[in-house]
C-alpha positions in Angstrom: -57.0 28.3 -169.4 -55.3 24.0 -169.6 -55.0 23.1 -173.3 -58.2 20.9 -172.5 -60.0 23.9 -171.4 -59.5 25.2 -174.5 -60.5 22.1 -176.6 -63.8 22.1 -174.6 -64.3 25.4 -175.3 -63.7 24.2 -179.6 -66.2 21.6 -178.4 -68.8 24.4 -177.9 -67.9 26.3 -181.5 -68.1 23.0 -183.2 -71.3 22.2 -181.7 -72.3 25.5 -183.4 -73.0 23.0 -186.8 -75.0 21.3 -184.6 -77.3 23.6 -183.4 -77.1 25.0 -187.1 -78.1 21.8 -188.5 -80.9 21.5 -186.2 -82.0 25.2 -187.3 -82.5 24.2 -190.0 -84.3 19.8 -189.6 -86.7 22.3 -187.5 -88.4 23.4 -190.6 -88.8 20.6 -192.7 -89.3 18.1 -189.8 -91.4 15.5 -191.9 -89.5 15.2 -194.8 -86.0 14.8 -192.2 -88.4 12.2 -190.6 -89.6 10.0 -194.3 -85.2 10.6 -195.7 -84.7 8.7 -192.0 -87.0 6.1 -191.6 -87.2 4.9 -195.0 -82.9 4.8 -195.7 -83.2 2.5 -192.3 -85.3 0.2 -194.5 -83.2 0.4 -196.9 -80.0 -0.7 -194.9 -81.5 -3.3 -193.3 -83.6 -5.0 -195.7 -81.8 -7.8 -195.7 -81.6 -8.4 -192.5 -84.1 -11.9 -191.0 -86.9 -9.1 -189.5 -86.0 -7.1 -192.9 -86.8 -10.0 -194.6 -90.3 -11.3 -192.2 -91.3 -7.9 -193.6 -90.7 -7.4 -196.2 -88.5 -4.0 -195.8 -87.4 -3.6 -199.4 -90.9 -3.5 -200.7 -92.4 -0.2 -198.6 -91.7 3.3 -200.0 -93.9 5.6 -197.2 -94.7 6.0 -193.9 -98.4 5.0 -194.1 -96.9 2.2 -195.7 -94.9 1.2 -192.8 -96.9 1.6 -190.3 -99.8 0.2 -191.4 -97.3 -3.6 -192.2 -94.9 -3.3 -188.8 -96.8 -4.0 -185.1 -96.4 -2.1 -182.5 -93.9 -4.0 -180.3 -92.0 -3.8 -176.5 -89.3 -5.7 -175.8 -90.6 -8.7 -174.9 -91.7 -9.1 -178.8 -88.1 -8.6 -179.6 -86.4 -10.1 -177.1 -85.4 -13.6 -179.0 -84.2 -11.6 -182.0 -81.9 -9.7 -178.9 -80.4 -12.7 -177.6 -79.4 -14.1 -180.7 -77.5 -10.8 -181.1 -76.4 -11.4 -177.9 -74.9 -14.8 -178.1 -72.8 -12.9 -181.4 -75.3 -13.8 -184.4 -75.5 -10.9 -187.1 -78.2 -9.6 -189.7 -80.8 -9.9 -187.3 -82.6 -7.1 -186.5 -80.1 -4.6 -188.2 -77.5 -4.7 -190.8 -74.5 -3.3 -188.4 -72.3 -5.3 -186.1 -73.8 -4.2 -182.3 -70.8 -4.0 -180.5 -72.7 -2.5 -177.1 -75.6 -3.1 -175.3 -77.8 -1.1 -173.1 -77.5 -2.7 -169.5 -81.2 -1.0 -168.7 -84.0 -2.1 -165.6 -87.7 -2.3 -167.1 -91.1 -1.6 -164.1 -90.0 -5.2 -162.1 -86.4 -4.4 -162.4 -86.0 -7.1 -165.4 -82.9 -6.6 -167.2 -82.7 -6.6 -170.2 -80.2 -6.3 -173.3 -80.4 -2.5 -175.4 -78.5 -3.3 -179.0 -76.8 0.1 -179.1 -75.5 0.8 -182.4 -72.4 3.1 -183.3 -74.7 5.8 -185.3 -76.5 6.2 -182.3 -73.7 6.8 -180.0 -72.8 9.5 -182.7 -76.1 10.9 -182.4 -76.6 11.0 -179.0 -73.2 12.1 -178.6 -74.0 15.1 -181.5 -76.5 16.4 -178.9 -75.2 15.1 -175.5 -71.9 17.3 -176.1 -71.9 19.0 -179.1 -74.5 20.7 -179.5 -75.7 21.0 -175.7 -72.1 23.0 -175.4 -73.1 25.0 -178.1 -76.9 26.2 -176.7 -74.8 26.6 -173.3 -71.7 28.5 -173.7 -74.9 31.0 -176.3 -76.7 31.7 -173.1 -73.6 32.1 -170.4 -71.0 32.9 -172.4 -67.3 30.6 -172.2 -66.0 31.4 -169.2 -67.3 27.6 -168.1 -64.8 25.9 -170.3 -61.7 27.8 -167.3 -62.6 25.7 -164.6 -63.4 22.0 -164.3 -66.7 19.4 -164.1 -68.3 17.6 -161.1 -69.3 15.1 -163.2 -71.2 12.8 -161.4 -71.6 9.6 -164.6 -69.8 6.6 -164.6 -70.4 2.9 -165.6 -69.0 0.0 -166.0 -69.7 -2.6 -168.8 -68.8 -6.4 -168.9 -67.9 -8.7 -172.0 -69.9 -10.9 -173.8 -69.1 -14.5 -174.7 -69.8 -12.7 -177.9 -66.3 -9.8 -177.6 -70.2 -6.9 -177.2 -70.0 -5.2 -174.1 -72.9 -5.3 -171.4 -73.5 -1.8 -169.8 -74.9 1.2 -168.9 -75.3 4.1 -171.5 -73.0 5.6 -169.2 -70.4 3.3 -169.4 -70.4 4.3 -173.1 -70.0 7.7 -172.6 -66.8 7.4 -170.0 -65.3 5.2 -172.6 -66.1 6.3 -175.7 -66.4 10.0 -175.0 -64.6 12.2 -176.8 -62.0 12.8 -173.8 -62.0 9.7 -172.5 -58.6 10.1 -171.7 -58.5 13.8 -170.5 -60.5 13.0 -168.1 -58.2 14.2 -164.4 -58.4 17.2 -166.6 -61.3 17.7 -167.1 -63.4 16.5 -164.5 -62.7 16.7 -160.5 -63.5 13.6 -160.4 -61.1 10.4 -160.9 -61.2 6.8 -163.1 -61.8 5.1 -159.8 -65.8 6.9 -159.3 -65.9 6.7 -163.3 -65.1 3.4 -164.2 -65.8 2.3 -160.4 -65.4 -1.2 -159.5 -68.3 -3.2 -159.0 -69.5 -2.7 -155.9 -67.9 0.5 -155.0 -70.0 2.5 -153.3 -68.7 6.6 -154.5 -70.4 8.6 -152.9 -67.4 9.8 -151.5 -65.2 9.8 -154.0 -67.1 12.7 -156.0 -67.2 14.7 -152.6 -64.2 13.9 -151.6 -61.9 15.3 -154.9 -65.5 18.1 -156.2 -64.5 19.9 -152.5 -61.2 19.9 -153.1 -61.1 21.5 -156.7 -62.3 25.4 -156.0 -62.5 26.5 -160.4 -65.9 24.2 -160.4 -68.1 26.5 -163.2 -70.3 23.4 -163.9 -72.0 20.3 -161.8 -73.7 17.3 -163.9 -75.3 14.4 -163.9 -78.0 11.2 -165.5 -80.7 12.7 -162.8 -81.3 16.1 -160.7 -81.7 12.9 -158.4 -77.9 11.5 -158.1 -77.3 15.6 -158.1 -78.7 16.4 -154.7 -77.9 13.5 -153.6 -74.7 14.2 -153.6 -75.4 17.6 -152.2 -76.7 16.4 -149.2 -73.3 13.8 -149.0 -71.5 17.2 -148.9 -73.7 18.9 -146.0 -73.9 15.7 -143.8 -70.1 14.9 -143.9 -69.0 18.9 -144.3 -66.4 18.5 -141.2 -64.8 15.2 -142.4 -64.2 15.5 -146.2 -62.4 18.8 -144.6 -60.2 16.7 -142.2 -59.7 14.2 -145.2 -58.2 17.5 -147.3 -56.3 19.7 -144.4 -54.9 15.8 -143.9 -54.7 14.6 -148.0 -55.9 11.2 -146.0 -59.2 9.1 -146.7 -61.1 8.5 -143.3 -61.1 4.6 -142.2 -64.8 4.3 -142.2 -64.5 4.3 -145.5 -65.8 1.0 -146.7 -63.1 1.3 -150.0 -60.7 -2.3 -151.3 -57.1 -1.7 -150.6 -56.1 -1.3 -154.5 -58.9 1.6 -154.7 -57.5 3.4 -151.1 -54.0 3.3 -152.4 -54.1 4.8 -156.2 -56.8 7.0 -155.0 -54.2 8.3 -151.7 -51.4 8.7 -154.5 -53.8 10.9 -156.1 -54.0 13.3 -152.6 -51.5 15.8 -150.4 -53.0 17.7 -147.9 -54.4 21.2 -149.0 -54.1 23.8 -145.9 -55.1 26.5 -147.6 -58.3 24.8 -149.0 -59.1 23.5 -145.8 -58.6 26.4 -144.0 -61.7 28.3 -146.5 -64.2 25.9 -146.6 -64.2 26.0 -142.8 -64.9 29.2 -143.1 -68.3 28.2 -145.5 -69.2 25.9 -142.8 -69.4 28.2 -140.0 -72.0 29.8 -142.0 -73.7 27.2 -141.8 -76.2 25.9 -144.9 -79.6 27.6 -144.1 -78.4 29.9 -147.5 -78.4 28.5 -150.7 -73.9 27.5 -150.7 -72.7 26.4 -153.6 -71.1 29.6 -154.9 -69.1 29.9 -151.6 -67.0 26.8 -152.4 -67.5 27.2 -155.8 -67.4 30.3 -157.2 -67.1 30.1 -160.4 -69.8 27.9 -160.6 -72.3 28.4 -163.5 -74.9 25.4 -163.9 -76.5 21.9 -163.2 -76.5 19.5 -166.0 -79.3 16.8 -165.7 -83.0 15.6 -165.9 -85.0 17.5 -164.2 -88.9 17.8 -165.1 -91.7 15.1 -164.6 -90.9 12.7 -161.7 -86.7 14.9 -160.6 -89.0 18.1 -160.0 -89.2 17.5 -155.8 -85.4 17.3 -156.0 -84.7 20.4 -158.5 -86.9 22.8 -156.7 -84.7 21.1 -153.6 -81.3 21.9 -155.4 -82.7 25.3 -156.5 -84.3 26.3 -153.4 -81.6 25.2 -150.9 -78.3 24.4 -153.0 -77.7 26.7 -155.8 -79.7 29.7 -155.4 -81.0 32.2 -158.4 -77.3 32.9 -159.2 -76.4 28.8 -160.3 -78.0 28.4 -163.8 -80.2 25.0 -164.8 -80.1 22.9 -167.6 -82.4 20.3 -168.0 -81.5 17.5 -170.2 -83.4 16.7 -173.4 -85.7 13.5 -173.8 -83.2 10.7 -174.3 -82.8 6.6 -173.5 -81.5 4.1 -173.9 -82.9 3.6 -176.6 -82.7 6.9 -178.1 -82.1 10.3 -178.7 -85.3 11.9 -178.8 -84.9 16.2 -178.3 -82.2 18.1 -176.7 -81.6 21.3 -174.6 -82.9 23.9 -175.2 -82.5 27.0 -173.2 -81.4 28.0 -169.2 -84.3 26.9 -166.3 -86.2 25.7 -169.0 -87.4 22.0 -169.5 -89.2 22.0 -172.1 -86.7 20.1 -175.4 -86.9 20.7 -179.3 -87.6 17.4 -181.0 -84.2 15.8 -183.2 -85.6 15.0 -185.9 -82.5 12.4 -186.9 -82.5 11.3 -183.7 -85.0 8.5 -184.7 -87.9 8.2 -186.4 -90.5 9.1 -184.3 -94.0 8.4 -184.4 -97.0 9.9 -181.7 -101.0 8.7 -180.5 -102.7 10.5 -178.1 -102.4 9.7 -174.5 -105.8 10.3 -173.9 -107.0 7.5 -176.8 -105.8 4.9 -177.3 -107.6 4.0 -180.9 -106.3 7.4 -181.7 -103.4 7.2 -184.7 -100.3 7.3 -184.6 -99.0 10.2 -186.2 -95.7 11.8 -187.7 -94.3 14.8 -185.7 -95.6 17.8 -188.2 -99.0 16.5 -187.1 -98.5 17.3 -183.5 -100.7 19.8 -181.4 -99.5 22.6 -178.6 -101.0 21.0 -176.0 -101.7 17.6 -176.1 -100.0 15.2 -174.7 -99.0 12.1 -177.4 -97.2 8.4 -176.3 -94.2 8.0 -177.9 -93.2 5.5 -180.3 -89.5 4.9 -181.6 -88.0 2.6 -184.8 -84.6 3.7 -183.8 -80.5 3.4 -185.4 -79.8 -0.3 -183.5 -83.2 -2.3 -184.6 -86.3 -1.8 -182.5 -89.0 -1.0 -185.0 -92.0 0.5 -184.1 -90.9 -0.3 -180.2 -93.2 1.5 -177.2 -91.2 3.8 -175.4 -93.8 4.1 -172.2 -93.6 7.7 -172.1 -95.6 10.1 -172.2 -94.4 13.9 -173.6 -96.7 16.9 -173.9 -96.6 19.4 -176.6 -95.8 23.1 -174.9 -95.2 25.2 -177.9 -92.8 24.6 -181.5 -89.6 25.8 -182.8 -90.3 26.9 -186.5 -91.9 23.6 -187.3 -91.1 21.1 -185.2 -92.8 20.6 -181.4 -90.9 21.5 -178.3 -91.7 18.5 -175.8 -91.3 18.0 -172.2 -91.4 14.8 -169.9 -95.2 14.4 -169.1 -95.5 10.9 -167.0 -95.2 7.2 -168.3 -98.2 5.6 -169.7 -100.9 3.7 -166.6 -101.3 5.1 -163.7 -98.6 4.9 -160.7 -101.3 3.3 -158.6 -105.1 2.0 -159.2 -106.8 0.2 -156.7 -110.4 0.9 -156.8 -110.3 2.2 -160.1 -109.1 5.7 -158.6 -106.1 6.2 -161.4 -103.8 8.1 -159.5 -101.0 9.3 -162.0 -97.4 9.6 -161.0 -98.5 13.0 -160.6 -101.1 13.1 -158.3 -98.9 11.5 -156.1 -95.9 14.2 -156.8 -98.6 17.3 -155.4 -100.0 14.6 -152.6 -95.5 15.0 -151.6 -94.7 18.9 -152.3 -97.7 20.3 -151.5 -98.0 17.7 -148.0 -94.0 20.1 -147.6 -95.0 23.6 -147.9 -98.0 23.2 -146.3 -96.5 21.6 -142.8 -92.6 23.3 -143.3 -91.5 19.7 -143.5 -88.8 18.1 -146.1 -88.5 14.9 -147.3 -86.1 13.7 -148.4 -87.7 10.9 -150.2 -90.7 9.1 -150.3 -92.0 5.8 -152.1 -95.6 5.0 -152.5 -97.1 1.5 -152.5 -100.8 0.4 -152.6 -101.4 -2.2 -150.2 -104.3 -4.0 -152.1 -104.3 -6.4 -148.4 -105.6 -4.1 -146.0 -109.2 -3.5 -145.4 -110.8 -1.0 -147.2 -106.7 -0.9 -149.3 -105.6 1.9 -149.0 -101.7 3.9 -149.9 -99.1 3.3 -147.7 -96.7 6.7 -148.2 -93.3 5.9 -147.4 -91.1 9.0 -146.5 -88.1 9.6 -145.3 -87.4 12.6 -143.1 -85.2 15.2 -143.5 -86.2 18.1 -140.9 -89.5 17.8 -139.1 -90.8 19.9 -136.6 -92.7 18.8 -133.9 -95.9 19.4 -134.1 -96.0 17.9 -137.1 -97.4 14.0 -135.5 -98.6 11.3 -137.5 -102.0 12.4 -137.5 -101.7 15.8 -138.6 -99.6 14.3 -141.7 -102.0 11.9 -142.3 -104.6 14.3 -143.0 -102.0 16.9 -145.0 -101.7 13.8 -147.3 -105.2 12.5 -147.3 -106.1 16.0 -149.3 -103.1 17.1 -150.8 -104.1 13.5 -152.4 -107.6 14.3 -153.3 -106.3 17.9 -154.2 -104.5 16.0 -156.7 -106.9 13.2 -157.9 -110.3 13.9 -157.1 -111.3 10.5 -157.5 -109.7 9.4 -154.6 -113.0 11.1 -152.3 -115.6 9.2 -153.0 -114.0 5.5 -152.9 -112.5 6.8 -149.3 -116.1 8.7 -148.2 -117.5 5.1 -149.5 -114.8 2.6 -147.4 -113.1 1.6 -150.6 -110.5 3.1 -150.0 -108.9 4.0 -146.8 -107.0 7.1 -145.7 -103.3 7.1 -147.0 -101.1 6.2 -144.3 -97.7 7.5 -143.4 -95.1 5.5 -143.1 -91.9 7.0 -141.7 -88.4 5.2 -142.9 -84.9 5.0 -140.8 -82.8 8.4 -141.8 -80.4 7.1 -145.3 -83.4 4.6 -146.2 -82.6 5.7 -149.7 -78.9 5.8 -149.7 -78.2 2.9 -148.3 -81.3 1.4 -151.2 -79.1 2.6 -153.4 -75.7 0.9 -152.3 -78.1 -2.3 -152.2 -78.7 -2.2 -156.0 -74.4 -0.8 -156.9 -73.7 -4.0 -155.2 -76.1 -5.6 -157.3 -74.7 -5.2 -160.2 -76.7 -1.3 -160.8 -74.7 2.1 -162.2 -75.1 4.1 -159.8 -75.8 7.4 -162.9 -79.0 4.6 -163.9 -80.8 4.3 -160.6 -83.9 6.7 -160.1 -85.7 7.3 -157.7 -88.3 4.2 -156.8 -91.1 6.8 -156.3 -93.9 3.8 -156.6 -93.0 0.4 -155.0 -93.7 -1.9 -157.5 -91.8 -5.9 -156.8 -91.3 -7.8 -153.7 -87.9 -6.8 -153.2 -88.4 -2.9 -153.6 -91.8 -4.1 -150.5 -89.8 -6.2 -148.4 -86.7 -3.3 -148.3 -88.2 -0.1 -147.1 -91.2 -1.8 -144.7 -88.5 -3.2 -143.1 -86.4 -0.2 -142.5 -89.4 1.6 -140.9 -88.5 4.0 -138.0 
């Protein structure tokens, strides 16, 4: 074992303290949450926001809820804009040295303040706690090899001196082993901290394939993991040739400086190329990851809810039953909400010290805001947070389902976002209904859909849903008529309100729109070229802005 592998193992041991801490807090989540809230109010009582709402006189959760309004990003934006310019003591007494770059539903960039304390809490659960949980369930052998870590990010420096970039850029640059990246991970720094506009897909895949002793794969989202696996399948022969020759194929578009830097790290590897050729000859009909990486133990990423179609394809086609899947807890640029629970289970445990959390019944807009000790199993709740970085009673729009309890603390899973994915005639189609339509259509017709999007076409007569799909496999007997009929039936299964709207002529039958191969990869490349971090790009399952509409409809087959 390398010294860095040993240090990773030590992280797992140290992480046991995080597990014990969470165990203790789980006995009294209300007490921990109240102490956290009152501490935040005390620390920030002399900020502009604290004076505006007289934080110093608030002595309980109930008083806080009466006095402080629920707000969204736009209402915090004027304060944050001043912080971005370098003003201190506005929302938080802590100096903010980094702003997370995140995009809302319409793709408008936001600046989310990130305090050192929030970085520390995220590291505690994403690194220490996670490592300890994984090691406790699969053993410590996974520390003996390298990880395929697809997390990457870059940040720009603002005039104030603070940095601005994806949350991943903080983890990449400020993680505990940022100087040991080449020893811990297969991907080189050119992929972990890519130059602006560099597409890293080839780099990640190329270096991952060359390393035989890979023990885990990690990314922000399961869609990113599946993208790399598919890239390997589709470009296996080219990748093998490059490994054999110690080269980078001329078709790969890289800046000269990046290509030169990468070539300096490569040398011909005939033995590995021969191993991979034998695997390639066997094909990819059966799960193949363990053939390429015999010591692969697990995949770690956000993998539930909207990511479940990608997760299922990873399990079915790539990793099989021999590789475990660990789901990330619920977190965002704004905070850490829950921690990994156990293998092959998308449930996670709320972390009482992650931030102060409130919950409102997702089905009742007039319901009271509850603390985590008052939640009920089986119910769905919208999440409101007060974090370490100056956001107070901030509406996340995330909906969590309570699936059980660990001691006195809820176990949750991400369910959806508030509102509806589409609602043309009051039919209220959810993201879950769209997923059902796609997944059940795949099963019924024997097709494989690489990716998909829904567009509510209100200009059509009658208005209807366009279902945009990129196929990976489509049998010859599945024509557009059969596809359309199946999409309609499966959507009605998930949302029975649609049936009578179609029968009455208020809604048209969903229209299949077939996209050209690699359309979604091209979209990701365009967004990366526009400055979005590859680690933060989520699938476009609902088309919500004009740029997306024009892009995807331009690439119809």
